[in-house]
N, C-alpha and C positions, 0 to 999 in steps of 0.2 A: 504494500500500500504506500503510495507516494503522497506527500503533503506539499501543497503549493501555497505560496503566500501572495495575496493580491498586492498591488501597488499601494493601495490604501492602508493596509495593515503594516506594510514596511515603513511607511511614514510614521504611523502611530508607534511602532516599536522604537524608532529613533527618538521621537519626542518624549516618550514616556520611559525610555531606558529599559525596555523589556527585551530579554534575550530570546533568540529563536528556540533554544532548548526549553525554556520555561513555557512557551506556547505549545510546543510538541508534547511536553509532559502533561499539560493541562488537558489537551484534547485526548490523549491516549489513556490517561489515568485520572479522570476527573473525580472530584468529591461529590459533585452534583451536576446534573444535566437537565436542561429545560428546553422544550420545543419553542421555536421562534417563528417569525413570519417567513414566507416563501420557502418552506421546507428546510429552513436553517435550524441549527441547534446552538444553544449557549452552554458552554462547559465552564465550570467554576472550580478553582483550586487555591488553597493557601500555599504560597511559596514565600518562605521567609516571613516578612512583615506585610506582604501584599496579599490581597484577595484578588486573584486574576480572573477576569471574565473574557472568554474567547468565543466569538461567533464564527461558526463554520458551516460548510455544506458538504455533504457526502455526494460525490458523483461517481457512480460505478465503483471502481477500485481506488479512487483518489479522494483526498480531502482537500478542500479549498478553504483556507483561513481568510475570513473577511474583515473582522475587526478584533482588537484586543484592548482591554481597559484594565488598569490596575487601581485598586483602592486600598488605602491603609486600613488596618484593623481598627 
């Protein structure tokens, strides 16, 4: 399974100082998953002092990361 990062999320990662590995860890091993709009899902995970929310969409054997937001506890 391949994971692709949209241009939008790449900008968010830079602005919010979120690592690629943190996003992959959140999507692959989430603490919580919620359905979102347009067949998307939101994955949540605590990483250090951050509560990370990653919005993604599964397309056949691929995962496309759309957005990523971190919030302090």
